[in-house]
SEZADO-391785 format. One line per field, with one value per residue: residue in three letters; residue number from 0; z, y, x negated of N, C-alpha, C in turn. Coordinates in nm, 2 decimals, m for minus. Atoms other than C-alpha are relative to their C-alpha. Example, Ala and Ser with C-alpha at 12.3 -4.5 7.8 and 13.67 -1.06 7.14 Angstrom:
2
r	(Ala,Ser)
k	(0,1)
n.Z	(0.00,0.00)
n.Y	(m0.12,m0.11)
n.X	(m0.09,0.09)
ca.Z	(0.78,0.71)
ca.Y	(m0.45,m0.11)
ca.X	(m1.23,m1.37)
c.Z	(0.00,0.08)
c.Y	(0.12,0.11)
c.X	(m0.09,0.08)
//
This chain:
151
r	(Met,Asp,Ala,Arg,Leu,Arg,Leu,Ser,Val,Trp,Leu,Ser,Thr,Ala,Val,Phe,Leu,Ile,Phe,Leu,Gly,Ala,Ile,Ala,Leu,Glu,Ala,Gly,Ala,Thr,Ile,Ala,Tyr,Gln,Ala,Gly,Arg,Gly,Val,Ala,Phe,Glu,Thr,Val,Leu,Ala,Arg,Leu,Pro,Ser,Val,Ile,Tyr,Leu,Tyr,Ala,Ile,Trp,Ser,Cys,Arg,Ser,Ala,Ala,Arg,Arg,Val,Gln,Lys,Gly,Ala,Arg,Phe,Gly,Asp,Glu,Met,Pro,Ala,Leu,Leu,Thr,Arg,Ile,Gly,Leu,Ala,Ile,Ala,Leu,Gly,Ala,Met,Ile,Glu,Ile,Ala,Val,Gly,Pro,Trp,Val,Leu,Leu,Met,Val,Lys,Gly,Trp,Pro,Gly,Pro,Ile,Phe,Thr,Tyr,Asp,Pro,Ala,Thr,Leu,Thr,Leu,Gly,Ala,Val,Gly,Ala,Leu,Leu,Leu,Val,Leu,Ala,Gly,Leu,Trp,Arg,Gln,Ala,Ala,Ser,Met,Ala,Asp,Glu,Leu,Asp,Gly,Phe,Val)
k	(0,1,2,3,4,5,6,7,8,9,10,11,12,13,14,15,16,17,18,19,20,21,22,23,24,25,26,27,28,29,30,31,32,33,34,35,36,37,38,39,40,41,42,43,44,45,46,47,48,49,50,51,52,53,54,55,56,57,58,59,60,61,62,63,64,65,66,67,68,69,70,71,72,73,74,75,76,77,78,79,80,81,82,83,84,85,86,87,88,89,90,91,92,93,94,95,96,97,98,99,100,101,102,103,104,105,106,107,108,109,110,111,112,113,114,115,116,117,118,119,120,121,122,123,124,125,126,127,128,129,130,131,132,133,134,135,136,137,138,139,140,141,142,143,144,145,146,147,148,149,150)
n.Z	(0.00,m0.01,0.14,0.09,m0.04,0.06,0.14,0.01,m0.03,0.11,0.13,m0.01,0.00,0.13,0.08,m0.04,0.06,0.15,0.02,m0.04,0.10,0.12,m0.02,m0.01,0.13,0.08,m0.05,0.04,0.15,0.02,m0.04,0.09,0.13,m0.02,0.06,m0.04,m0.12,0.02,0.01,m0.13,m0.09,0.04,m0.04,m0.14,m0.02,0.05,m0.08,m0.14,m0.05,m0.01,m0.13,m0.10,0.01,m0.07,m0.15,m0.02,0.00,m0.12,m0.11,0.00,m0.05,m0.14,m0.07,0.00,m0.09,m0.13,m0.02,m0.01,m0.14,m0.11,m0.01,0.05,0.14,m0.01,m0.05,0.10,0.12,0.02,0.03,0.13,0.10,0.00,0.07,0.15,0.06,0.01,0.10,0.14,0.03,0.02,0.13,0.11,0.01,0.06,0.15,0.08,m0.01,m0.05,0.10,0.11,m0.04,m0.02,0.13,0.06,m0.06,0.04,0.15,0.06,0.08,m0.02,m0.06,m0.06,m0.14,m0.07,0.09,m0.02,0.02,m0.08,m0.10,m0.11,m0.07,m0.07,m0.11,m0.10,m0.06,m0.09,m0.12,m0.08,m0.05,m0.11,m0.11,m0.05,m0.06,m0.12,m0.11,m0.03,m0.07,m0.14,m0.06,m0.03,m0.11,m0.12,m0.04,m0.05,m0.14,m0.09,m0.02,m0.09,m0.14,m0.06,m0.02)
n.Y	(m0.12,m0.12,m0.02,m0.06,m0.14,m0.08,m0.01,m0.09,m0.13,m0.03,m0.02,m0.12,m0.11,m0.02,m0.06,m0.14,m0.08,m0.01,m0.08,m0.14,m0.04,m0.03,m0.12,m0.11,m0.02,m0.07,m0.13,m0.06,m0.03,m0.11,m0.12,m0.02,m0.05,m0.12,0.01,m0.11,0.02,0.09,0.13,0.04,0.02,0.13,0.11,0.02,0.05,0.14,0.08,0.00,0.14,0.08,m0.03,0.07,0.14,0.02,0.01,0.14,0.08,m0.02,0.06,0.14,0.01,m0.03,0.11,0.11,m0.03,0.02,0.15,0.05,m0.04,0.07,m0.03,0.11,m0.02,m0.02,m0.14,m0.10,0.01,m0.10,m0.13,0.00,0.01,m0.13,m0.10,0.03,m0.02,m0.14,m0.06,0.04,m0.06,m0.14,m0.02,0.03,m0.10,m0.12,0.03,0.01,m0.12,m0.12,m0.05,m0.06,m0.11,m0.11,m0.04,m0.07,m0.13,m0.09,m0.02,m0.03,0.09,0.13,0.09,0.11,m0.01,0.12,0.09,0.14,0.09,0.12,0.04,m0.09,0.03,0.12,m0.04,m0.07,0.10,0.08,m0.08,0.01,0.14,0.01,m0.07,0.09,0.11,m0.05,0.00,0.13,0.05,m0.06,0.06,0.14,m0.01,m0.03,0.12,0.10,m0.04,0.02,0.14,0.03,m0.04,0.10,0.12)
n.X	(m0.08,0.09,0.06,m0.11,m0.02,0.12,m0.02,m0.11,0.05,0.09,m0.07,m0.09,0.09,0.05,m0.11,m0.01,0.10,m0.01,m0.12,0.04,0.10,m0.07,m0.07,0.10,0.06,m0.10,m0.01,0.13,m0.01,m0.10,0.07,0.12,m0.04,m0.08,m0.13,m0.09,m0.07,m0.11,0.06,0.05,m0.12,m0.06,0.09,m0.01,m0.13,m0.01,0.08,m0.04,m0.03,0.12,0.06,m0.08,0.03,0.13,m0.03,m0.05,0.12,0.08,m0.08,0.03,0.14,0.00,m0.06,0.09,0.10,m0.06,m0.02,0.13,0.05,m0.07,m0.15,m0.08,m0.05,m0.14,m0.02,0.04,m0.07,m0.11,0.06,0.06,m0.11,m0.07,0.09,0.01,m0.13,m0.03,0.09,m0.04,m0.13,0.02,0.08,m0.09,m0.10,0.06,0.02,m0.12,m0.10,0.05,0.09,m0.07,m0.07,0.10,0.04,m0.11,m0.01,0.11,0.00,m0.13,m0.07,m0.04,0.09,m0.07,m0.04,0.06,0.07,m0.05,0.11,m0.04,0.11,m0.01,m0.13,0.03,0.08,m0.08,m0.08,0.08,0.02,m0.12,m0.01,0.10,m0.06,m0.10,0.07,0.06,m0.11,m0.03,0.12,m0.01,m0.12,0.04,0.10,m0.07,m0.07,0.09,0.04,m0.11,m0.01,0.11,m0.03,m0.08,0.08)
ca.Z	(0.00,0.08,m0.27,m0.43,m0.22,m0.32,m0.68,m0.64,m0.49,m0.76,m1.05,m0.92,m0.87,m1.22,m1.38,m1.18,m1.29,m1.66,m1.65,m1.47,m1.72,m2.01,m1.87,m1.79,m2.14,m2.30,m2.07,m2.15,m2.53,m2.50,m2.32,m2.55,m2.86,m2.71,m2.79,m2.77,m2.46,m2.61,m2.69,m2.35,m2.17,m2.38,m2.30,m1.93,m1.94,m2.14,m1.90,m1.57,m1.56,m1.61,m1.30,m1.11,m1.24,m1.11,m0.76,m0.80,m0.89,m0.60,m0.37,m0.47,m0.41,m0.07,0.04,m0.07,0.13,0.44,0.41,0.36,0.69,0.88,0.83,0.78,0.42,0.52,0.70,0.40,0.13,0.19,0.20,m0.10,m0.30,m0.20,m0.31,m0.64,m0.71,m0.64,m0.85,m1.15,m1.13,m1.10,m1.38,m1.61,m1.52,m1.60,m1.93,m2.03,m1.90,m1.72,m1.99,m2.28,m2.08,m1.98,m2.34,m2.45,m2.20,m2.30,m2.68,m2.73,m2.94,m3.14,m2.95,m2.78,m2.46,m2.36,m2.51,m2.56,m2.53,m2.44,m2.27,m2.05,m1.97,m1.87,m1.65,m1.48,m1.42,m1.27,m1.04,m0.92,m0.87,m0.66,m0.44,m0.39,m0.32,m0.06,0.13,0.11,0.24,0.54,0.61,0.60,0.83,1.08,1.07,1.11,1.42,1.56,1.51,1.67,1.97,2.02,2.02)
ca.Y	(0.00,0.24,0.19,0.27,0.58,0.70,0.63,0.82,1.12,1.11,1.08,1.35,1.58,1.51,1.57,1.89,2.02,1.93,2.09,2.40,2.42,2.41,2.69,2.90,2.84,2.96,3.26,3.34,3.31,3.54,3.80,3.75,3.81,4.11,4.00,4.26,4.31,4.11,3.81,3.81,3.84,3.55,3.34,3.40,3.33,3.01,2.89,2.97,2.62,2.47,2.64,2.51,2.16,2.20,2.25,1.91,1.75,1.91,1.80,1.44,1.48,1.63,1.36,1.09,1.26,1.27,0.90,0.83,1.01,0.80,0.96,0.71,0.66,0.65,0.99,1.16,1.04,1.25,1.57,1.47,1.38,1.71,1.92,1.73,1.74,2.11,2.19,1.98,2.10,2.46,2.44,2.28,2.54,2.82,2.65,2.59,2.90,3.16,3.20,3.25,3.49,3.70,3.71,3.81,4.09,4.22,4.17,4.22,4.04,3.81,3.53,3.20,3.19,2.84,2.60,2.25,2.04,1.68,1.62,1.93,1.84,1.49,1.64,1.86,1.56,1.36,1.65,1.66,1.28,1.31,1.56,1.32,1.03,1.25,1.30,0.94,0.85,1.09,0.94,0.58,0.68,0.83,0.52,0.29,0.50,0.47,0.09,0.07,0.24,m0.05,m0.31)
ca.X	(0.00,m0.29,m0.44,m0.10,m0.07,m0.42,m0.34,m0.01,m0.18,m0.45,m0.21,0.03,m0.27,m0.40,m0.06,m0.02,m0.35,m0.30,0.05,m0.09,m0.38,m0.14,0.07,m0.24,m0.38,m0.05,m0.04,m0.41,m0.34,m0.04,m0.25,m0.56,m0.36,m0.19,0.15,0.43,0.63,0.92,0.70,0.54,0.88,1.02,0.71,0.74,1.11,1.06,0.79,0.97,1.13,0.79,0.66,0.96,0.89,0.53,0.68,0.85,0.52,0.34,0.62,0.56,0.19,0.25,0.49,0.25,m0.02,0.20,0.29,m0.08,m0.16,0.09,0.44,0.72,0.82,1.19,1.16,0.99,1.22,1.53,1.33,1.14,1.45,1.61,1.30,1.27,1.64,1.67,1.36,1.48,1.84,1.73,1.47,1.73,1.99,1.75,1.66,2.02,2.21,2.00,1.73,1.97,2.18,1.88,1.76,2.11,2.12,1.77,1.79,2.16,2.40,2.39,2.24,2.32,2.51,2.39,2.14,2.26,1.95,2.05,1.71,1.75,2.12,2.00,1.73,1.98,2.21,1.92,1.84,2.20,2.19,1.87,2.05,2.34,2.10,1.91,2.24,2.32,1.97,2.01,2.36,2.22,1.93,2.17,2.38,2.08,1.97,2.32,2.32,1.98,2.12,2.36,2.09)
c.Z	(0.00,m0.13,m0.09,0.04,m0.05,m0.15,m0.03,0.02,m0.12,m0.13,0.01,0.00,m0.15,m0.09,0.03,m0.06,m0.15,m0.03,0.03,m0.10,m0.13,0.01,0.01,m0.14,m0.09,0.05,m0.05,m0.15,m0.02,0.04,m0.10,m0.13,0.01,m0.06,0.06,0.13,m0.01,0.00,0.14,0.10,m0.04,0.04,0.15,0.03,m0.04,0.09,0.15,0.04,0.02,0.13,0.11,0.00,0.07,0.15,0.03,0.00,0.12,0.12,0.01,0.05,0.15,0.09,0.00,0.10,0.15,0.04,0.02,0.14,0.11,0.01,m0.05,m0.13,0.01,0.05,m0.11,m0.12,m0.02,m0.03,m0.13,m0.11,m0.01,m0.07,m0.15,m0.07,m0.02,m0.11,m0.14,m0.04,m0.03,m0.13,m0.12,m0.01,m0.06,m0.15,m0.08,0.00,0.03,m0.11,m0.12,0.04,0.02,m0.13,m0.07,0.06,m0.05,m0.15,m0.06,m0.09,m0.14,0.06,0.07,0.14,0.09,m0.11,0.03,m0.04,0.08,0.10,0.13,0.08,0.08,0.12,0.11,0.08,0.10,0.12,0.09,0.07,0.12,0.12,0.07,0.08,0.13,0.11,0.04,0.09,0.14,0.07,0.04,0.11,0.13,0.05,0.05,0.14,0.10,0.03,0.09,0.14,0.07,0.04,0.12)
c.Y	(0.12,0.03,0.06,0.14,0.09,0.02,0.10,0.14,0.04,0.03,0.13,0.12,0.02,0.05,0.14,0.09,0.01,0.09,0.15,0.06,0.04,0.13,0.12,0.03,0.08,0.15,0.08,0.03,0.12,0.14,0.03,0.06,0.12,0.00,0.11,m0.03,m0.11,m0.14,m0.05,m0.03,m0.13,m0.12,m0.03,m0.06,m0.15,m0.09,0.00,m0.14,m0.09,0.02,m0.06,m0.15,m0.03,m0.01,m0.14,m0.10,0.01,m0.06,m0.15,m0.03,0.02,m0.11,m0.13,0.02,m0.02,m0.14,m0.06,0.03,m0.06,0.04,m0.12,0.03,0.04,0.14,0.10,0.00,0.10,0.14,0.01,0.00,0.13,0.10,m0.03,0.03,0.14,0.06,m0.04,0.06,0.15,0.03,m0.03,0.11,0.13,m0.02,0.00,0.13,0.13,0.07,0.06,0.13,0.12,0.06,0.08,0.14,0.10,0.03,0.05,m0.11,0.00,m0.09,m0.11,0.03,m0.11,m0.07,m0.14,m0.10,m0.13,m0.04,0.09,m0.03,m0.13,0.03,0.06,m0.10,m0.09,0.08,0.00,m0.13,m0.01,0.07,m0.08,m0.12,0.05,0.00,m0.13,m0.07,0.05,m0.07,m0.15,0.00,0.03,m0.12,m0.11,0.04,m0.03,m0.15,m0.05,0.03,m0.11,m0.12,0.01)
c.X	(m0.09,m0.06,0.11,0.02,m0.11,0.02,0.12,m0.04,m0.09,0.07,0.09,m0.09,m0.05,0.11,0.03,m0.10,0.00,0.12,m0.04,m0.10,0.07,0.08,m0.10,m0.06,0.10,0.01,m0.13,0.01,0.10,m0.07,m0.12,0.04,0.09,0.13,0.09,0.07,0.11,m0.05,m0.05,0.11,0.06,m0.09,0.01,0.14,0.01,m0.08,0.04,0.05,m0.12,m0.07,0.09,m0.02,m0.13,0.02,0.04,m0.11,m0.08,0.07,m0.02,m0.14,0.00,0.07,m0.08,m0.12,0.04,0.02,m0.14,m0.06,0.08,0.15,0.08,0.06,0.15,0.04,m0.03,0.09,0.12,m0.04,m0.06,0.10,0.07,m0.09,0.00,0.13,0.03,m0.09,0.04,0.13,m0.02,m0.08,0.09,0.11,m0.06,m0.02,0.13,0.08,m0.07,m0.09,0.07,0.08,m0.09,m0.04,0.11,0.02,m0.12,0.00,0.13,0.05,m0.05,m0.11,0.07,0.04,m0.06,m0.09,0.05,m0.10,0.04,m0.10,0.01,0.13,m0.02,m0.09,0.08,0.09,m0.08,m0.03,0.12,0.01,m0.10,0.05,0.10,m0.07,m0.07,0.10,0.04,m0.11,0.01,0.12,m0.04,m0.10,0.07,0.08,m0.09,m0.05,0.11,0.01,m0.11,0.02,0.09,m0.08,m0.08)
//
């Protein structure tokens, strides 16, 4: 189990750093080529969900580190599922609804009101499901504690 946890921490750190590097590279290219304000604003708005997804990856790493240091896996999971679920659902909502609306307000009409990307819609649904599972996990843990009290 300890080897798997070390691998989990290493992989999540690697994915986080690669993802962060890609975002930084794109931001650097936007600045280096002195893109206009509109292009820079659209780039920031388009990458905002990516930054939120980075938080979800970092949360996985942090939870694996805490379990590696001795925290109980069952105690860490509800909080982890909540953080990941919120990050994924919020990132998908920004990508589907908030981003197009902000661009519509800034640029004016015509423009899309929502984007209908099946992958992003699926990601938002998975985020919402993780929030439900976190609540169920907490409820199951409290029931297990109550049953342990009888024994």
